[in-house]
N, C-alpha and C positions, 0 to 999 in steps of 0.2 A: 245467875252468873258470879261466879264467886272471883274476887278481887286476884289479879296478875294474868287472868285468861285472855287470850287473844283468839279472837274469831276473824277467820279471813274468808274474804270472797274473791272468786274469780270473775273473768268478764262475764257481764251478763246474768249474775246471780244477783238475787236480793234476797231479802227476810222481810216476810209478811206478819206482822203479829196480830191476830184474831182475836187472842185470848188476853194474857198479861204476860208483861215480861217483866223481872226483876235483875238488876245489875248492884254490884255491893263491892266497886272497887273500892280501894282506899286511895291517899294522896300518894303516897310510897309505890303502890302496886295497882293503876288503874286497870279496867277492864278495857280492851282495846277492839274494836272491829274495824276491820282495813282491807286493805286489797292483799292479795298473795304476792304482790312484787312490792311490798313494804318491807324493804332489808332492815328496818330501824324496829319493826315488830317480828324479824323471822321469817320473812317472805325471803323470795329471790328477785333480784333487780330494782328498779328505781319508782319508788312509789309516784302516784300521778292522779291529778283529778279525774274523775270518771273512771276508771278502773272495774268498778263493780257499781252496780244497781243503786238500789233505793232499801233502804230501812224503813218500813212503812206500816204505821198502825192503825189498823182500820175493825172500827167499831170495838175497839180495845179499851178494858175499863182498869182501873188498877195500876198500871204500869208505873213503874219506877225506876230509872236509871241514876244511879251516883256514881260520883268519882270515874267518869266514863269518855273515853276518846271515840270519836267516830269520825275517819278521814277515809279521803281517794273514791268515795262514793259517787253519786248523782245528787243526792238528798235525801234528808229525813221527811216523810209524808205523812201529815196527819188527817185521817179521814172520820170524821165522829168520834174523836179519841182526845183524853184530855191527860198524858201522862204527865209525873213530876219529875223533872229533871234539875238535880242537884250537882254542881260543881260538872258539868258535861262542858265537852269540847269538842265544836263540830267544825273540823278545818277540810280546805283545801278539794271541796265538793265541785264538781262541775256546773252544776244548775244554780244550786241556791242552799244555805244551812238548810233553812225548814219551811216547806210547803204546808200550809194551813186552811182546811175548809173552814165556813161559818160555823160549825158545829163543835169546833173544836177548842180547849183553852189550856192549852197546856200551863206549868206554875214551877215555881222551883227559882235557886238564887243562884249564884255563883258560875253562871254560864258563861261560855264565850266561844265567839265565832269568827273564823279567821280564812283569807286563801279563797273564797268564793265568788264568783261572781256579784250573787247577794248574800250580803252576810245580815241576814234578819230572818224573822217569822213572817212570811209572805203570805199574805192575805189577800182574796181576790175582791173584786168590786162585787156589790150587792146588798142585799139588806138581812140584816140579821132577824132571824125568826123567832128567836128567844133572848132572854137576857143574856148580856155577855159580859167576862171579867178577863181582862189582860192582866196576868199576872207573873209572868215569866222574866226574872231579872238577870242582867247581861247580856241576853240578845235583842235586839230593837224588835219593833213591829213595822212594819211595811204594807202599803196597800198597793196591789196590783192592777196599772192599766184602767184607770179610771175611779169612783166613789163609791165609797162605801159608807151606808146609809143605816141609823139606829134610830127605825121608825118610832113613830107616835105609840107611847104603852110599853116601850121596850127601855131598856136599863144599858149603858157600857159602862162597867166601873175599870178603871185605871188604877191599878195599885201604885204603892209609892216607890220611885225609883225605876219605875218601868219608861222606856225611851220609846219613842214612836216618831217613825222618820219619813215624811211625804215626798216625795220627789214631785212628779208633775200630778201628783193623784190626790183625792181629796178625802174628809173625812166631813159628812154631814148628820147633824145628830138633830131630830126631830124629838125623840123623844129623852130620855135625861142620860147625862154626861156627870 
């Protein structure tokens, strides 16, 4: 998707990426993924959280988003997918910025999220089944409802500059941190 392109979704619509998605926005002309009601992007009405569904990366390999704004949907969902996000803003989503399973490891820098109930890469409780890397800068990692376990024989690498926020949840490391 080239710089300056605006992709708009109506209520109930989502985009699932089963292969690869590439956006090549610039700082001056970002790619915008938003609601059909987002008047600031050429829509009709007032943009608000939850006006469209989810941007889903499912078993997606090699996706890369650069200088992209994603707003007024429900959430970005990662299922067995590790996209590279560079200067991506995720704003005013109705559920959370990013929901990730334990097989997804997004990377990148210069990212930002705001205006959502959970402005984080939301991880479920459970155990990693393979070595893991938390390498996305700008949007913090958080653990959802319970304990995330790094079992014996597995490694969790947290890249320099990554922020981890634990609310009432916990991270248990029996392996290597």
